[in-house]
C-alpha beads as a LAMMPS data file, in Angstrom:
LAMMPS data file: protein, C-alpha beads

175 atoms
174 bonds

1 atom types
1 bond types

-500.0 500.0 xlo xhi
-500.0 500.0 ylo yhi
-500.0 500.0 zlo zhi

Masses

1 110.0

Atoms # bond

1 1 1 298.285 -171.809 364.265
2 1 1 299.742 -174.753 363.004
3 1 1 301.379 -177.485 364.628
4 1 1 303.236 -180.853 363.327
5 1 1 304.474 -184.048 365.552
6 1 1 307.935 -185.088 364.169
7 1 1 310.505 -187.919 365.220
8 1 1 314.253 -186.997 364.249
9 1 1 316.285 -189.435 365.934
10 1 1 314.413 -193.033 366.597
11 1 1 316.412 -192.782 370.342
12 1 1 314.273 -189.830 370.865
13 1 1 310.444 -189.570 371.446
14 1 1 308.184 -187.653 368.915
15 1 1 308.259 -183.637 369.245
16 1 1 305.231 -181.436 368.916
17 1 1 305.706 -177.834 367.318
18 1 1 303.278 -175.370 367.571
19 1 1 303.841 -172.301 365.834
20 1 1 301.032 -169.115 366.003
21 1 1 301.904 -165.310 364.110
22 1 1 305.006 -166.162 362.556
23 1 1 306.470 -167.548 366.292
24 1 1 307.579 -170.405 367.978
25 1 1 305.136 -171.028 370.773
26 1 1 305.551 -174.468 371.757
27 1 1 308.270 -177.435 371.073
28 1 1 308.259 -180.221 373.440
29 1 1 308.514 -183.744 374.009
30 1 1 304.976 -184.581 375.316
31 1 1 301.586 -183.313 373.965
32 1 1 300.200 -182.276 377.657
33 1 1 302.281 -178.880 378.291
34 1 1 301.566 -178.268 374.411
35 1 1 297.988 -178.929 374.847
36 1 1 298.111 -176.455 378.234
37 1 1 299.621 -174.359 376.169
38 1 1 297.044 -174.199 373.199
39 1 1 294.031 -174.162 375.645
40 1 1 295.863 -171.297 377.660
41 1 1 295.767 -169.586 374.213
42 1 1 292.160 -170.914 373.651
43 1 1 293.166 -172.072 370.471
44 1 1 292.622 -174.985 368.463
45 1 1 296.094 -175.959 365.910
46 1 1 295.739 -176.935 362.532
47 1 1 297.951 -180.173 362.299
48 1 1 300.009 -180.513 359.124
49 1 1 301.944 -183.049 357.911
50 1 1 305.612 -182.211 357.836
51 1 1 306.627 -184.081 354.584
52 1 1 303.204 -182.699 353.000
53 1 1 305.147 -178.995 354.444
54 1 1 308.092 -179.412 352.775
55 1 1 306.467 -179.776 349.315
56 1 1 304.475 -176.602 350.150
57 1 1 305.140 -173.579 348.041
58 1 1 302.689 -171.357 350.261
59 1 1 303.599 -168.214 351.766
60 1 1 301.613 -168.792 354.546
61 1 1 304.114 -167.358 357.505
62 1 1 303.348 -170.223 360.276
63 1 1 304.423 -172.539 357.584
64 1 1 307.277 -170.855 356.470
65 1 1 308.076 -170.644 360.275
66 1 1 307.674 -174.116 361.238
67 1 1 309.346 -175.432 357.681
68 1 1 312.554 -173.240 359.229
69 1 1 312.176 -174.782 362.875
70 1 1 312.469 -178.261 360.890
71 1 1 314.911 -177.548 358.972
72 1 1 317.173 -175.951 362.019
73 1 1 316.681 -178.857 364.123
74 1 1 317.393 -181.119 361.405
75 1 1 320.907 -179.475 361.587
76 1 1 320.991 -179.613 365.120
77 1 1 320.665 -183.137 365.297
78 1 1 323.184 -184.053 362.460
79 1 1 325.901 -181.737 364.474
80 1 1 325.757 -178.555 361.919
81 1 1 324.076 -176.190 364.125
82 1 1 324.834 -174.558 366.966
83 1 1 322.436 -171.871 367.311
84 1 1 318.965 -171.809 366.595
85 1 1 317.506 -168.815 364.197
86 1 1 313.782 -168.531 364.680
87 1 1 311.319 -165.997 366.118
88 1 1 309.624 -167.391 369.548
89 1 1 307.217 -166.290 371.670
90 1 1 307.653 -166.990 375.584
91 1 1 304.744 -164.053 376.461
92 1 1 302.216 -167.413 377.828
93 1 1 305.060 -167.208 381.027
94 1 1 305.291 -165.293 383.835
95 1 1 308.064 -162.143 383.913
96 1 1 310.295 -164.308 385.989
97 1 1 309.950 -167.001 383.788
98 1 1 310.519 -165.263 380.886
99 1 1 313.546 -163.781 382.799
100 1 1 314.681 -167.233 383.146
101 1 1 314.045 -168.459 379.941
102 1 1 315.825 -165.782 377.922
103 1 1 319.109 -166.082 380.247
104 1 1 318.811 -170.159 378.768
105 1 1 319.180 -169.114 375.696
106 1 1 322.828 -167.132 376.442
107 1 1 324.075 -170.397 377.635
108 1 1 326.372 -171.395 375.036
109 1 1 326.139 -175.048 372.748
110 1 1 328.349 -177.678 374.547
111 1 1 328.408 -175.944 377.597
112 1 1 326.217 -176.578 381.214
113 1 1 325.708 -174.185 384.083
114 1 1 324.035 -175.084 387.428
115 1 1 320.627 -173.919 388.725
116 1 1 322.410 -171.569 391.671
117 1 1 324.148 -170.048 388.569
118 1 1 321.287 -169.496 386.514
119 1 1 319.812 -167.776 389.702
120 1 1 322.833 -165.476 390.190
121 1 1 322.874 -164.683 386.204
122 1 1 318.999 -163.172 386.543
123 1 1 320.008 -161.520 390.181
124 1 1 318.318 -163.719 392.315
125 1 1 321.020 -165.540 393.809
126 1 1 318.915 -167.365 396.280
127 1 1 315.979 -168.312 394.058
128 1 1 317.706 -171.607 392.371
129 1 1 314.388 -173.752 392.913
130 1 1 312.107 -171.089 391.421
131 1 1 315.064 -170.985 388.607
132 1 1 314.623 -175.014 388.356
133 1 1 310.608 -174.414 388.510
134 1 1 310.618 -172.439 385.424
135 1 1 312.987 -174.145 383.717
136 1 1 310.800 -177.297 384.207
137 1 1 307.454 -174.941 382.618
138 1 1 309.613 -174.108 379.082
139 1 1 307.414 -174.248 376.279
140 1 1 310.309 -174.406 373.959
141 1 1 312.334 -177.232 374.789
142 1 1 315.639 -177.145 373.153
143 1 1 315.586 -174.208 371.180
144 1 1 315.481 -172.681 374.777
145 1 1 318.454 -174.884 376.149
146 1 1 316.971 -175.672 379.639
147 1 1 318.778 -179.399 379.228
148 1 1 321.817 -177.512 379.426
149 1 1 321.346 -176.638 383.582
150 1 1 322.534 -179.441 385.895
151 1 1 322.885 -179.179 389.705
152 1 1 325.423 -177.887 391.526
153 1 1 327.264 -180.754 392.472
154 1 1 327.369 -181.907 388.738
155 1 1 324.447 -184.517 388.581
156 1 1 321.966 -184.199 385.599
157 1 1 319.159 -182.385 388.012
158 1 1 315.908 -182.888 386.257
159 1 1 314.393 -182.403 382.736
160 1 1 310.732 -182.630 381.882
161 1 1 311.497 -184.585 378.814
162 1 1 313.229 -187.465 381.386
163 1 1 317.357 -187.328 382.317
164 1 1 317.546 -190.243 378.949
165 1 1 316.618 -187.467 376.666
166 1 1 318.884 -184.859 378.398
167 1 1 321.860 -187.174 378.563
168 1 1 321.247 -187.658 374.533
169 1 1 321.377 -183.781 374.225
170 1 1 324.061 -183.405 376.338
171 1 1 326.364 -185.913 374.760
172 1 1 325.286 -184.777 371.197
173 1 1 326.361 -181.131 371.898
174 1 1 329.722 -182.335 373.686
175 1 1 331.114 -183.804 370.043

Bonds

1 1 1 2
2 1 2 3
3 1 3 4
4 1 4 5
5 1 5 6
6 1 6 7
7 1 7 8
8 1 8 9
9 1 9 10
10 1 10 11
11 1 11 12
12 1 12 13
13 1 13 14
14 1 14 15
15 1 15 16
16 1 16 17
17 1 17 18
18 1 18 19
19 1 19 20
20 1 20 21
21 1 21 22
22 1 22 23
23 1 23 24
24 1 24 25
25 1 25 26
26 1 26 27
27 1 27 28
28 1 28 29
29 1 29 30
30 1 30 31
31 1 31 32
32 1 32 33
33 1 33 34
34 1 34 35
35 1 35 36
36 1 36 37
37 1 37 38
38 1 38 39
39 1 39 40
40 1 40 41
41 1 41 42
42 1 42 43
43 1 43 44
44 1 44 45
45 1 45 46
46 1 46 47
47 1 47 48
48 1 48 49
49 1 49 50
50 1 50 51
51 1 51 52
52 1 52 53
53 1 53 54
54 1 54 55
55 1 55 56
56 1 56 57
57 1 57 58
58 1 58 59
59 1 59 60
60 1 60 61
61 1 61 62
62 1 62 63
63 1 63 64
64 1 64 65
65 1 65 66
66 1 66 67
67 1 67 68
68 1 68 69
69 1 69 70
70 1 70 71
71 1 71 72
72 1 72 73
73 1 73 74
74 1 74 75
75 1 75 76
76 1 76 77
77 1 77 78
78 1 78 79
79 1 79 80
80 1 80 81
81 1 81 82
82 1 82 83
83 1 83 84
84 1 84 85
85 1 85 86
86 1 86 87
87 1 87 88
88 1 88 89
89 1 89 90
90 1 90 91
91 1 91 92
92 1 92 93
93 1 93 94
94 1 94 95
95 1 95 96
96 1 96 97
97 1 97 98
98 1 98 99
99 1 99 100
100 1 100 101
101 1 101 102
102 1 102 103
103 1 103 104
104 1 104 105
105 1 105 106
106 1 106 107
107 1 107 108
108 1 108 109
109 1 109 110
110 1 110 111
111 1 111 112
112 1 112 113
113 1 113 114
114 1 114 115
115 1 115 116
116 1 116 117
117 1 117 118
118 1 118 119
119 1 119 120
120 1 120 121
121 1 121 122
122 1 122 123
123 1 123 124
124 1 124 125
125 1 125 126
126 1 126 127
127 1 127 128
128 1 128 129
129 1 129 130
130 1 130 131
131 1 131 132
132 1 132 133
133 1 133 134
134 1 134 135
135 1 135 136
136 1 136 137
137 1 137 138
138 1 138 139
139 1 139 140
140 1 140 141
141 1 141 142
142 1 142 143
143 1 143 144
144 1 144 145
145 1 145 146
146 1 146 147
147 1 147 148
148 1 148 149
149 1 149 150
150 1 150 151
151 1 151 152
152 1 152 153
153 1 153 154
154 1 154 155
155 1 155 156
156 1 156 157
157 1 157 158
158 1 158 159
159 1 159 160
160 1 160 161
161 1 161 162
162 1 162 163
163 1 163 164
164 1 164 165
165 1 165 166
166 1 166 167
167 1 167 168
168 1 168 169
169 1 169 170
170 1 170 171
171 1 171 172
172 1 172 173
173 1 173 174
174 1 174 175
């Protein structure tokens, strides 16, 4: 398992990325959730320097995937990528959370849906609060686009990274 921290834009906080067995298991704005995931897996990540990784010719699958994720995030923030194509591992979530997270992956770039609509989409129309909680536990922020879910009244709702980050991401995607 390897991990790195990286800053993509100066107006956003540092992100932590964790890859295990060739799949992204965590990408978050803060380390608390990442640490919880690592603790749950009873594993210790080897932190790598991203600049060193870019020069590394290793065929280690975790390093290859981590570099792919970094490249895709760079493209996303530069406005040239609208979909991610990296392998994900969401197995640390409950079956309900996984169902919500998989549904989040269907929300197109540049669009938003409400928590109520998301609940309806997974066949649980009255479970919008549970859907919001599952959103908040999303271990792979940004790539699993929980920032695209807003309140029914058009308000931003919540976001684990904070509303300012959510606003920045939605503005980026609306261009």
